[in-house]
Structure formats: structure tokens, C-alpha cells
Backbone as JSON Lines, residues from 0, in Angstrom:
{"i":0,"aa":"M","n":[0.82,-1.2,0.0],"ca":[0.0,0.0,0.0],"c":[0.87,1.26,0.0]}
{"i":1,"aa":"R","n":[1.91,1.23,0.86],"ca":[2.8,2.38,0.94],"c":[3.48,2.63,-0.41]}
{"i":2,"aa":"G","n":[3.87,1.59,-1.1],"ca":[4.51,1.72,-2.41],"c":[3.56,2.3,-3.44]}
{"i":3,"aa":"L","n":[2.29,1.89,-3.38],"ca":[1.29,2.42,-4.31],"c":[1.08,3.93,-4.09]}
{"i":4,"aa":"C","n":[1.02,4.36,-2.83],"ca":[0.85,5.79,-2.52],"c":[2.06,6.58,-3.0]}
{"i":5,"aa":"L","n":[3.26,6.04,-2.8],"ca":[4.46,6.72,-3.23],"c":[4.49,6.85,-4.76]}
{"i":6,"aa":"S","n":[4.12,5.78,-5.47],"ca":[4.09,5.82,-6.94],"c":[3.05,6.82,-7.43]}
{"i":7,"aa":"F","n":[1.9,6.8,-6.79],"ca":[0.83,7.72,-7.18],"c":[1.27,9.18,-6.97]}
{"i":8,"aa":"T","n":[1.95,9.46,-5.84],"ca":[2.45,10.8,-5.55],"c":[3.47,11.24,-6.59]}
{"i":9,"aa":"L","n":[4.36,10.37,-7.0],"ca":[5.37,10.7,-8.01],"c":[4.71,11.01,-9.36]}
{"i":10,"aa":"V","n":[3.69,10.24,-9.73],"ca":[3.0,10.47,-11.0],"c":[2.3,11.83,-10.96]}
{"i":11,"aa":"L","n":[1.63,12.16,-9.85],"ca":[0.95,13.45,-9.72],"c":[1.94,14.61,-9.77]}
{"i":12,"aa":"T","n":[3.1,14.42,-9.17],"ca":[4.12,15.45,-9.19],"c":[4.58,15.72,-10.62]}
{"i":13,"aa":"Q","n":[4.77,14.67,-11.41],"ca":[5.19,14.84,-12.8],"c":[4.1,15.55,-13.61]}
{"i":14,"aa":"F","n":[2.83,15.19,-13.41],"ca":[1.75,15.85,-14.13],"c":[1.6,17.32,-13.73]}
{"i":15,"aa":"S","n":[1.82,17.62,-12.45],"ca":[1.69,19.01,-12.02],"c":[2.77,19.87,-12.68]}
{"i":16,"aa":"T","n":[3.95,19.33,-12.87],"ca":[5.0,20.07,-13.57],"c":[4.59,20.32,-15.01]}
{"i":17,"aa":"L","n":[3.99,19.33,-15.66],"ca":[3.54,19.46,-17.03],"c":[2.41,20.49,-17.14]}
{"i":18,"aa":"I","n":[1.49,20.46,-16.21],"ca":[0.36,21.39,-16.23],"c":[0.84,22.83,-16.03]}
{"i":19,"aa":"L","n":[1.83,23.03,-15.16],"ca":[2.32,24.37,-14.9],"c":[3.06,24.97,-16.1]}
{"i":20,"aa":"T","n":[3.56,24.12,-17.01],"ca":[4.29,24.63,-18.16],"c":[3.41,24.88,-19.37]}
{"i":21,"aa":"I","n":[2.13,24.52,-19.32],"ca":[1.22,24.76,-20.43],"c":[0.85,26.24,-20.43]}
{"i":22,"aa":"P","n":[1.03,26.95,-21.56],"ca":[0.71,28.38,-21.58],"c":[-0.8,28.63,-21.46]}
{"i":23,"aa":"V","n":[-1.14,29.7,-20.82],"ca":[-2.52,30.11,-20.7],"c":[-2.92,30.79,-22.0]}
{"i":24,"aa":"A","n":[-4.06,30.4,-22.57],"ca":[-4.45,30.86,-23.89],"c":[-4.6,32.37,-24.0]}
{"i":25,"aa":"N","n":[-5.27,32.99,-23.06],"ca":[-5.56,34.42,-23.17],"c":[-4.77,35.26,-22.16]}
{"i":26,"aa":"A","n":[-3.58,34.83,-21.81],"ca":[-2.78,35.6,-20.86],"c":[-2.35,36.91,-21.5]}
{"i":27,"aa":"P","n":[-2.51,38.02,-20.78],"ca":[-2.1,39.3,-21.37],"c":[-0.58,39.35,-21.49]}
{"i":28,"aa":"K","n":[-0.13,39.96,-22.57],"ca":[1.3,40.13,-22.79],"c":[1.6,41.6,-22.68]}
{"i":29,"aa":"Y","n":[2.37,41.95,-21.64],"ca":[2.69,43.35,-21.39],"c":[4.06,43.68,-21.94]}
{"i":30,"aa":"S","n":[4.15,44.85,-22.5],"ca":[5.45,45.37,-22.9],"c":[5.61,46.73,-22.26]}
{"i":31,"aa":"R","n":[6.78,47.31,-22.38],"ca":[7.03,48.64,-21.81],"c":[6.07,49.68,-22.4]}
{"i":32,"aa":"Q","n":[5.62,49.45,-23.61],"ca":[4.72,50.4,-24.26],"c":[3.34,50.43,-23.62]}
{"i":33,"aa":"D","n":[3.0,49.41,-22.83],"ca":[1.69,49.37,-22.19],"c":[1.62,50.26,-20.95]}
{"i":34,"aa":"F","n":[2.76,50.74,-20.48],"ca":[2.78,51.57,-19.3],"c":[3.0,53.02,-19.71]}
{"i":35,"aa":"P","n":[2.34,53.96,-19.03],"ca":[2.48,55.37,-19.43],"c":[3.9,55.88,-19.2]}
{"i":36,"aa":"V","n":[4.31,56.77,-20.06],"ca":[5.65,57.36,-19.99],"c":[5.51,58.84,-19.69]}
{"i":37,"aa":"C","n":[6.41,59.37,-18.88],"ca":[6.39,60.78,-18.52],"c":[6.76,61.63,-19.73]}
{"i":38,"aa":"A","n":[5.99,62.67,-19.98],"ca":[6.27,63.57,-21.09],"c":[7.55,64.37,-20.85]}
{"i":39,"aa":"N","n":[7.9,64.58,-19.59],"ca":[9.1,65.34,-19.27],"c":[10.34,64.46,-19.11]}
{"i":40,"aa":"A","n":[10.22,63.17,-19.27],"ca":[11.35,62.23,-19.22],"c":[10.93,60.97,-19.98]}
{"i":41,"aa":"R","n":[11.19,60.95,-21.26],"ca":[10.67,59.89,-22.14],"c":[11.13,58.49,-21.78]}
{"i":42,"aa":"T","n":[12.18,58.35,-21.0],"ca":[12.63,57.02,-20.6],"c":[12.08,56.63,-19.24]}
{"i":43,"aa":"Q","n":[11.28,57.49,-18.65],"ca":[10.74,57.27,-17.31],"c":[9.31,56.75,-17.37]}
{"i":44,"aa":"T","n":[9.07,55.58,-16.78],"ca":[7.72,55.07,-16.67],"c":[7.0,55.81,-15.55]}
{"i":45,"aa":"A","n":[5.82,56.34,-15.85],"ca":[5.05,57.07,-14.84],"c":[4.71,56.14,-13.69]}
{"i":46,"aa":"G","n":[4.85,56.64,-12.48],"ca":[4.55,55.85,-11.29],"c":[5.77,55.24,-10.65]}
{"i":47,"aa":"E","n":[6.91,55.26,-11.34],"ca":[8.18,54.83,-10.76],"c":[8.9,56.07,-10.26]}
{"i":48,"aa":"E","n":[9.77,55.9,-9.28],"ca":[10.45,57.06,-8.73],"c":[11.33,57.71,-9.8]}
{"i":49,"aa":"M","n":[11.14,59.0,-9.96],"ca":[11.89,59.76,-10.96],"c":[13.08,60.44,-10.3]}
{"i":50,"aa":"V","n":[14.25,60.24,-10.88],"ca":[15.45,60.86,-10.35],"c":[15.44,62.33,-10.74]}
{"i":51,"aa":"L","n":[15.71,63.18,-9.79],"ca":[15.7,64.62,-10.02],"c":[17.12,65.09,-10.31]}
{"i":52,"aa":"P","n":[17.38,65.57,-11.53],"ca":[18.72,66.08,-11.82],"c":[19.06,67.24,-10.9]}
{"i":53,"aa":"S","n":[20.33,67.36,-10.53],"ca":[20.73,68.38,-9.56],"c":[20.56,69.79,-10.1]}
{"i":54,"aa":"D","n":[20.6,69.96,-11.41],"ca":[20.49,71.31,-11.96],"c":[19.06,71.7,-12.28]}
{"i":55,"aa":"L","n":[18.09,70.89,-11.91],"ca":[16.7,71.18,-12.23],"c":[16.07,72.02,-11.14]}
{"i":56,"aa":"D","n":[15.6,73.19,-11.48],"ca":[14.88,74.05,-10.56],"c":[13.47,74.18,-11.11]}
{"i":57,"aa":"V","n":[12.51,73.42,-10.54],"ca":[11.19,73.3,-11.14],"c":[10.36,74.56,-11.07]}
{"i":58,"aa":"T","n":[10.73,75.52,-10.25],"ca":[9.89,76.72,-10.13],"c":[10.45,77.93,-10.87]}
{"i":59,"aa":"R","n":[11.64,77.86,-11.41],"ca":[12.23,79.05,-12.03],"c":[12.86,78.72,-13.39]}
{"i":60,"aa":"R","n":[12.05,78.5,-14.38],"ca":[12.55,78.25,-15.73],"c":[12.08,79.37,-16.64]}
{"i":61,"aa":"S","n":[12.69,79.45,-17.81],"ca":[12.27,80.48,-18.75],"c":[10.86,80.16,-19.25]}
{"i":62,"aa":"H","n":[10.1,81.17,-19.55],"ca":[8.72,81.0,-19.95],"c":[8.6,80.9,-21.47]}
{"i":63,"aa":"T","n":[8.94,79.75,-22.01],"ca":[8.76,79.52,-23.44],"c":[7.38,78.94,-23.66]}
{"i":64,"aa":"L","n":[6.82,79.15,-24.81],"ca":[5.47,78.69,-25.09],"c":[5.44,77.75,-26.3]}
{"i":65,"aa":"P","n":[5.98,76.53,-26.16],"ca":[5.86,75.58,-27.25],"c":[4.44,75.04,-27.34]}
{"i":66,"aa":"R","n":[4.23,74.13,-28.25],"ca":[2.91,73.54,-28.49],"c":[2.34,72.91,-27.21]}
{"i":67,"aa":"R","n":[1.06,73.15,-26.95],"ca":[0.38,72.57,-25.78],"c":[-0.47,71.39,-26.25]}
{"i":68,"aa":"S","n":[-0.51,70.34,-25.47],"ca":[-1.3,69.17,-25.84],"c":[-2.59,69.12,-25.03]}
{"i":69,"aa":"S","n":[-3.48,68.2,-25.38],"ca":[-4.75,68.12,-24.69],"c":[-4.59,67.55,-23.28]}
{"i":70,"aa":"T","n":[-3.94,66.43,-23.12],"ca":[-3.66,65.86,-21.8],"c":[-2.25,65.31,-21.82]}
{"i":71,"aa":"V","n":[-1.53,65.54,-20.75],"ca":[-0.13,65.14,-20.69],"c":[0.17,64.53,-19.33]}
{"i":72,"aa":"L","n":[1.05,63.52,-19.3],"ca":[1.52,62.95,-18.05],"c":[2.83,63.64,-17.72]}
{"i":73,"aa":"W","n":[2.88,64.29,-16.56],"ca":[4.07,65.03,-16.17],"c":[4.5,64.54,-14.79]}
{"i":74,"aa":"C","n":[5.71,64.03,-14.69],"ca":[6.19,63.41,-13.45],"c":[6.9,64.42,-12.56]}
{"i":75,"aa":"A","n":[6.76,64.22,-11.26],"ca":[7.44,65.05,-10.27],"c":[8.79,64.43,-9.97]}
{"i":76,"aa":"G","n":[9.83,65.24,-10.02],"ca":[11.18,64.75,-9.76],"c":[11.33,64.25,-8.33]}
{"i":77,"aa":"G","n":[12.1,63.18,-8.16],"ca":[12.37,62.63,-6.84],"c":[11.16,61.99,-6.19]}
{"i":78,"aa":"S","n":[10.19,61.57,-6.98],"ca":[8.93,61.08,-6.44],"c":[8.31,60.04,-7.37]}
{"i":79,"aa":"M","n":[7.37,59.28,-6.85],"ca":[6.58,58.36,-7.67],"c":[5.27,59.02,-8.09]}
{"i":80,"aa":"T","n":[5.13,60.29,-7.81],"ca":[3.9,61.03,-8.1],"c":[3.99,61.66,-9.49]}
{"i":81,"aa":"Y","n":[2.87,61.61,-10.21],"ca":[2.78,62.32,-11.47],"c":[1.36,62.86,-11.62]}
{"i":82,"aa":"V","n":[1.2,63.79,-12.56],"ca":[-0.11,64.35,-12.82],"c":[-0.49,64.09,-14.27]}
{"i":83,"aa":"K","n":[-1.78,63.87,-14.47],"ca":[-2.36,63.85,-15.81],"c":[-3.01,65.22,-15.95]}
{"i":84,"aa":"L","n":[-2.34,66.09,-16.67],"ca":[-2.72,67.49,-16.69],"c":[-3.39,67.85,-18.01]}
{"i":85,"aa":"T","n":[-4.54,68.51,-17.9],"ca":[-5.25,69.03,-19.07],"c":[-5.22,70.55,-18.98]}
{"i":86,"aa":"P","n":[-4.37,71.18,-19.81],"ca":[-4.25,72.63,-19.73],"c":[-5.46,73.34,-20.33]}
{"i":87,"aa":"G","n":[-5.78,74.48,-19.74],"ca":[-6.83,75.33,-20.28],"c":[-6.19,76.55,-20.93]}
{"i":88,"aa":"S","n":[-6.86,77.68,-20.85],"ca":[-6.33,78.89,-21.49],"c":[-5.2,79.48,-20.65]}
{"i":89,"aa":"L","n":[-4.25,80.1,-21.34],"ca":[-3.16,80.79,-20.66],"c":[-3.7,82.02,-19.95]}
{"i":90,"aa":"I","n":[-3.1,82.35,-18.81],"ca":[-3.52,83.52,-18.04],"c":[-2.32,84.43,-17.88]}
{"i":91,"aa":"A","n":[-2.47,85.69,-18.27],"ca":[-1.39,86.66,-18.19],"c":[-1.02,86.94,-16.74]}
{"i":92,"aa":"G","n":[0.19,87.38,-16.54],"ca":[0.65,87.71,-15.2],"c":[1.2,86.48,-14.5]}
{"i":93,"aa":"N","n":[1.5,86.65,-13.23],"ca":[2.08,85.54,-12.47],"c":[1.16,85.04,-11.36]}
{"i":94,"aa":"G","n":[-0.13,85.3,-11.47],"ca":[-1.08,84.88,-10.44],"c":[-1.16,83.38,-10.26]}
{"i":95,"aa":"V","n":[-1.19,82.62,-11.36],"ca":[-1.28,81.15,-11.27],"c":[0.0,80.59,-10.67]}
{"i":96,"aa":"E","n":[1.13,81.07,-11.13],"ca":[2.41,80.62,-10.59],"c":[2.48,80.92,-9.09]}
{"i":97,"aa":"N","n":[2.06,82.11,-8.7],"ca":[2.13,82.5,-7.29],"c":[1.23,81.64,-6.4]}
{"i":98,"aa":"I","n":[0.02,81.35,-6.84],"ca":[-0.88,80.56,-5.98],"c":[-0.35,79.14,-5.79]}
{"i":99,"aa":"I","n":[0.18,78.53,-6.84],"ca":[0.73,77.17,-6.7],"c":[1.99,77.21,-5.85]}
{"i":100,"aa":"D","n":[2.84,78.18,-6.09],"ca":[4.08,78.32,-5.33],"c":[3.78,78.57,-3.85]}
{"i":101,"aa":"N","n":[2.8,79.43,-3.56],"ca":[2.43,79.7,-2.16],"c":[1.85,78.46,-1.48]}
{"i":102,"aa":"A","n":[1.02,77.71,-2.2],"ca":[0.45,76.48,-1.62],"c":[1.56,75.47,-1.35]}
{"i":103,"aa":"Y","n":[2.51,75.36,-2.27],"ca":[3.64,74.45,-2.08],"c":[4.46,74.87,-0.85]}
{"i":104,"aa":"N","n":[4.71,76.16,-0.71],"ca":[5.46,76.64,0.46],"c":[4.7,76.4,1.76]}
{"i":105,"aa":"E","n":[3.37,76.49,1.71],"ca":[2.55,76.19,2.89],"c":[2.69,74.71,3.27]}
{"i":106,"aa":"I","n":[2.73,73.85,2.27],"ca":[2.93,72.41,2.54],"c":[4.29,72.2,3.19]}
{"i":107,"aa":"L","n":[5.32,72.84,2.67],"ca":[6.66,72.7,3.27],"c":[6.66,73.18,4.71]}
{"i":108,"aa":"R","n":[5.92,74.25,4.99],"ca":[5.82,74.76,6.36],"c":[5.14,73.75,7.27]}
{"i":109,"aa":"I","n":[4.09,73.11,6.78],"ca":[3.32,72.15,7.58],"c":[4.15,70.9,7.9]}
{"i":110,"aa":"I","n":[4.89,70.4,6.92],"ca":[5.61,69.14,7.13],"c":[7.07,69.35,7.54]}
{"i":111,"aa":"K","n":[7.42,70.59,7.88],"ca":[8.78,70.9,8.32],"c":[9.08,70.13,9.61]}
{"i":112,"aa":"P","n":[10.27,69.53,9.72],"ca":[10.62,68.81,10.95],"c":[10.47,69.7,12.16]}
{"i":113,"aa":"P","n":[10.01,69.2,13.29],"ca":[9.86,67.8,13.63],"c":[8.57,67.16,13.13]}
{"i":114,"aa":"A","n":[7.7,67.91,12.5],"ca":[6.48,67.31,11.95],"c":[6.87,66.44,10.75]}
{"i":115,"aa":"S","n":[5.92,65.7,10.24],"ca":[6.2,64.87,9.07],"c":[4.98,64.89,8.16]}
{"i":116,"aa":"D","n":[5.12,64.21,7.05],"ca":[4.02,64.11,6.09],"c":[2.8,63.49,6.77]}
{"i":117,"aa":"G","n":[1.65,63.9,6.36],"ca":[0.43,63.35,6.93],"c":[-0.73,63.55,5.98]}
{"i":118,"aa":"V","n":[-1.83,62.95,6.33],"ca":[-3.05,63.04,5.53],"c":[-3.63,64.45,5.67]}
{"i":119,"aa":"I","n":[-4.04,65.03,4.55],"ca":[-4.72,66.33,4.59],"c":[-6.09,66.08,5.22]}
{"i":120,"aa":"P","n":[-6.45,66.79,6.29],"ca":[-7.62,66.42,7.09],"c":[-8.98,66.62,6.44]}
{"i":121,"aa":"V","n":[-9.06,67.33,5.33],"ca":[-10.36,67.55,4.68],"c":[-10.32,66.97,3.27]}
{"i":122,"aa":"P","n":[-11.44,66.42,2.79],"ca":[-11.43,65.79,1.46],"c":[-11.28,66.77,0.3]}
{"i":123,"aa":"I","n":[-11.71,68.02,0.49],"ca":[-11.56,69.05,-0.54],"c":[-10.83,70.23,0.1]}
{"i":124,"aa":"T","n":[-9.73,70.64,-0.52],"ca":[-8.94,71.73,0.02],"c":[-8.94,72.91,-0.94]}
{"i":125,"aa":"Y","n":[-9.36,74.06,-0.44],"ca":[-9.28,75.31,-1.19],"c":[-8.03,76.03,-0.67]}
{"i":126,"aa":"W","n":[-6.97,76.04,-1.47],"ca":[-5.72,76.63,-1.04],"c":[-5.87,78.15,-1.04]}
{"i":127,"aa":"P","n":[-5.44,78.81,0.05],"ca":[-5.65,80.25,0.17],"c":[-4.85,81.05,-0.86]}
{"i":128,"aa":"T","n":[-5.43,82.17,-1.26],"ca":[-4.76,83.06,-2.21],"c":[-5.11,84.51,-1.88]}
{"i":129,"aa":"N","n":[-4.18,85.4,-2.18],"ca":[-4.44,86.83,-1.99],"c":[-5.22,87.41,-3.15]}
{"i":130,"aa":"D","n":[-5.2,86.72,-4.27],"ca":[-5.89,87.18,-5.48],"c":[-7.25,86.47,-5.55]}
{"i":131,"aa":"T","n":[-8.32,87.19,-5.34],"ca":[-9.65,86.58,-5.29],"c":[-10.12,86.07,-6.64]}
{"i":132,"aa":"S","n":[-9.44,86.45,-7.72],"ca":[-9.84,85.96,-9.04],"c":[-9.14,84.64,-9.39]}
{"i":133,"aa":"R","n":[-8.25,84.16,-8.53],"ca":[-7.52,82.91,-8.77],"c":[-7.93,81.86,-7.75]}
{"i":134,"aa":"Y","n":[-7.78,80.58,-8.12],"ca":[-8.16,79.5,-7.22],"c":[-7.25,78.29,-7.46]}
{"i":135,"aa":"L","n":[-7.11,77.49,-6.41],"ca":[-6.39,76.22,-6.46],"c":[-7.12,75.28,-5.53]}
{"i":136,"aa":"I","n":[-7.66,74.21,-6.09],"ca":[-8.47,73.26,-5.32],"c":[-7.92,71.86,-5.53]}
{"i":137,"aa":"T","n":[-7.79,71.1,-4.46],"ca":[-7.45,69.67,-4.57],"c":[-8.49,68.89,-3.8]}
{"i":138,"aa":"Q","n":[-8.73,67.65,-4.24],"ca":[-9.7,66.79,-3.55],"c":[-9.29,65.34,-3.67]}
{"i":139,"aa":"N","n":[-9.74,64.56,-2.71],"ca":[-9.48,63.12,-2.71],"c":[-10.2,62.45,-3.88]}
{"i":140,"aa":"A","n":[-9.71,61.28,-4.28],"ca":[-10.35,60.51,-5.35],"c":[-10.2,59.02,-5.09]}
{"i":141,"aa":"N","n":[-11.12,58.26,-5.61],"ca":[-11.07,56.78,-5.56],"c":[-10.87,56.22,-4.16]}
{"i":142,"aa":"K","n":[-11.52,56.81,-3.18],"ca":[-11.46,56.35,-1.79],"c":[-10.05,56.41,-1.22]}
{"i":143,"aa":"H","n":[-9.2,57.27,-1.78],"ca":[-7.86,57.5,-1.25],"c":[-7.85,58.87,-0.59]}
{"i":144,"aa":"Q","n":[-6.89,59.07,0.33],"ca":[-6.75,60.36,0.98],"c":[-5.43,60.98,0.54]}
{"i":145,"aa":"L","n":[-5.48,62.25,0.18],"ca":[-4.27,62.96,-0.21],"c":[-3.4,63.23,1.01]}
{"i":146,"aa":"T","n":[-2.1,63.17,0.81],"ca":[-1.16,63.57,1.85],"c":[-0.46,64.85,1.4]}
{"i":147,"aa":"Y","n":[0.1,65.55,2.36],"ca":[0.79,66.8,2.04],"c":[1.95,66.54,1.08]}
{"i":148,"aa":"G","n":[2.69,65.46,1.29],"ca":[3.83,65.16,0.44],"c":[3.43,64.88,-1.0]}
{"i":149,"aa":"V","n":[2.37,64.12,-1.2],"ca":[1.91,63.8,-2.56],"c":[1.39,65.06,-3.25]}
{"i":150,"aa":"V","n":[0.63,65.87,-2.53],"ca":[0.12,67.11,-3.13],"c":[1.28,68.05,-3.45]}
{"i":151,"aa":"G","n":[2.26,68.12,-2.56],"ca":[3.44,68.95,-2.83],"c":[4.16,68.49,-4.09]}
{"i":152,"aa":"A","n":[4.32,67.18,-4.26],"ca":[4.96,66.65,-5.47],"c":[4.12,66.97,-6.7]}
{"i":153,"aa":"A","n":[2.8,66.86,-6.57],"ca":[1.92,67.19,-7.7],"c":[2.05,68.66,-8.07]}
{"i":154,"aa":"F","n":[2.14,69.53,-7.07],"ca":[2.3,70.96,-7.35],"c":[3.62,71.23,-8.07]}
{"i":155,"aa":"T","n":[4.7,70.53,-7.69],"ca":[5.97,70.75,-8.4],"c":[5.86,70.28,-9.85]}
{"i":156,"aa":"A","n":[5.12,69.2,-10.09],"ca":[4.94,68.72,-11.46],"c":[4.13,69.73,-12.28]}
{"i":157,"aa":"V","n":[3.07,70.28,-11.69],"ca":[2.26,71.28,-12.4],"c":[3.09,72.53,-12.68]}
{"i":158,"aa":"L","n":[3.85,72.99,-11.69],"ca":[4.71,74.16,-11.9],"c":[5.76,73.9,-12.98]}
{"i":159,"aa":"D","n":[6.33,72.72,-12.96],"ca":[7.34,72.38,-13.96],"c":[6.73,72.37,-15.36]}
{"i":160,"aa":"Y","n":[5.57,71.76,-15.51],"ca":[4.9,71.75,-16.81],"c":[4.62,73.18,-17.28]}
{"i":161,"aa":"M","n":[4.04,73.98,-16.39],"ca":[3.66,75.34,-16.78],"c":[4.86,76.23,-17.05]}
{"i":162,"aa":"S","n":[6.0,75.93,-16.41],"ca":[7.2,76.72,-16.69],"c":[7.68,76.5,-18.12]}
{"i":163,"aa":"H","n":[7.31,75.38,-18.71],"ca":[7.65,75.09,-20.1],"c":[6.59,75.59,-21.08]}
{"i":164,"aa":"Y","n":[5.33,75.45,-20.72],"ca":[4.24,75.67,-21.67],"c":[3.37,76.88,-21.37]}
{"i":165,"aa":"G","n":[3.67,77.59,-20.3],"ca":[2.9,78.77,-19.96],"c":[1.95,78.52,-18.8]}
{"i":166,"aa":"Y","n":[1.73,79.54,-18.0],"ca":[0.87,79.44,-16.83],"c":[-0.56,79.75,-17.21]}
{"i":167,"aa":"G","n":[-1.47,78.95,-16.68],"ca":[-2.87,79.18,-16.99],"c":[-3.77,78.23,-16.23]}
{"i":168,"aa":"A","n":[-5.01,78.21,-16.65],"ca":[-5.99,77.33,-16.04],"c":[-5.66,75.88,-16.41]}
{"i":169,"aa":"A","n":[-5.95,74.96,-15.51],"ca":[-5.7,73.55,-15.8],"c":[-6.48,72.69,-14.82]}
{"i":170,"aa":"T","n":[-6.79,71.49,-15.24],"ca":[-7.28,70.45,-14.33],"c":[-6.23,69.36,-14.34]}
{"i":171,"aa":"F","n":[-6.1,68.67,-13.22],"ca":[-5.1,67.61,-13.16],"c":[-5.55,66.49,-12.22]}
{"i":172,"aa":"T","n":[-5.17,65.3,-12.62],"ca":[-5.39,64.11,-11.8],"c":[-4.06,63.82,-11.11]}
{"i":173,"aa":"I","n":[-4.11,63.54,-9.82],"ca":[-2.9,63.24,-9.05],"c":[-2.79,61.73,-8.89]}
{"i":174,"aa":"V","n":[-1.67,61.18,-9.36],"ca":[-1.43,59.74,-9.29],"c":[-0.17,59.51,-8.48]}
{"i":175,"aa":"D","n":[-0.25,58.64,-7.49],"ca":[0.9,58.28,-6.66],"c":[1.19,56.81,-6.9]}
{"i":176,"aa":"G","n":[2.33,56.51,-7.51],"ca":[2.62,55.15,-7.9],"c":[1.7,54.79,-9.04]}
{"i":177,"aa":"H","n":[0.79,53.85,-8.78],"ca":[-0.18,53.45,-9.8],"c":[-1.62,53.71,-9.35]}
{"i":178,"aa":"N","n":[-1.76,54.54,-8.31],"ca":[-3.09,54.82,-7.76],"c":[-3.48,56.28,-7.97]}
{"i":179,"aa":"Q","n":[-4.64,56.49,-8.54],"ca":[-5.18,57.85,-8.63],"c":[-5.67,58.2,-7.23]}
{"i":180,"aa":"V","n":[-5.06,59.22,-6.64],"ca":[-5.39,59.57,-5.27],"c":[-6.12,60.9,-5.13]}
{"i":181,"aa":"G","n":[-6.11,61.71,-6.21],"ca":[-6.78,62.99,-6.09],"c":[-6.94,63.69,-7.43]}
{"i":182,"aa":"N","n":[-7.62,64.82,-7.36],"ca":[-7.84,65.69,-8.52],"c":[-7.55,67.11,-8.1]}
{"i":183,"aa":"G","n":[-7.24,67.95,-9.08],"ca":[-6.98,69.34,-8.77],"c":[-7.43,70.24,-9.9]}
{"i":184,"aa":"T","n":[-7.65,71.48,-9.56],"ca":[-8.02,72.52,-10.52],"c":[-7.32,73.8,-10.13]}
{"i":185,"aa":"V","n":[-6.79,74.5,-11.13],"ca":[-6.16,75.79,-10.9],"c":[-6.61,76.75,-11.98]}
{"i":186,"aa":"G","n":[-6.75,78.0,-11.63],"ca":[-7.13,78.98,-12.62],"c":[-7.2,80.37,-12.08]}
């Protein structure tokens, strides 16, 4: 009896190896092209940590106005955060730049040591501005909660994009890694 059980076990082991090597008929085949790529770093897959070059200053670039696209993926340096940004009309002056820059500086003030990154306590945040005609709003999405660090990274990505293509109204989706965690609007 013991010999029969041992033989049966060996036969099952051999069949299980054969079954595991049979290809699945409809298995998806992924290539690098199936994953989104950052428009500001063509070799960078969106959602992976982006290395920030030492000479990159995301808030102070020349204001050139090349072609604007309908929706663009723009990655934040030194982060796994990126935005899917849909630009609107350009706005003269530096009001949009100032409101995003001020909100970013407020985030840095909040998470300055000894404090640390944390969840933004309200689901919709109206970032304060001195210019009543301008606005910056962020909100949670997909049952995720925004953190100060992720929103700060998203703001640097938006500022970096606008420093290349011009400052103006825009809507943006905030993605951290591979999760959509929030939405934003500026104008």
C-alpha cells in the first residue's frame, strides 16, 4: 500500500509540472509600451520614482510657449507622483504661478521637521490666495486620501509643466505610484 501511494504521488508530481508549463491561452502580454511614460522624461515610466537632476529648478525656468497638448503625463522629480494634466487657457501675469508656489510653500511649512508628512484632514482643500480671481483646489479621489507630500509633489509637477508651456488654467489628476489619489483645478 505504501509503495502504491508513493508511486501515485510521483505520478501526480510529474503531471503538475507538465500542467504548470502549459501556456494560458488568453494571458495578457505586457510590454514597456503598455505603461504610461512621462512627457518630461521619455525614458521614465510614470509611477516609478523619478530621479531629479541636480540642476533642475522646477519653479524658475524660462517661460517659453511651445505647443500645448490636450492631456499630458508630467512626473514630479524625486517622487513616484505624477499628474495627468489638461491645460486650459493661458492667463497673463504671475497669479497662477504665485498661488501654486504659495500652496507648495505652505505644505513645506506644515511638514517641516519635527512634523512629518500626513493626511490632509479635509477631502476638498481650497488653497488660500491673496488674489480673489484665482483658485487652487485639490480633492481626494477613488477612496484615497491625499497627503501633504503627494500634493506637494503634484504641485511641483504642475509648476514644472507650466514653466515650459505657460501658466494658466488647468485640471489635473494626481497619481501616486499606480493609484489615482486625487484631482486638482487651478485657474
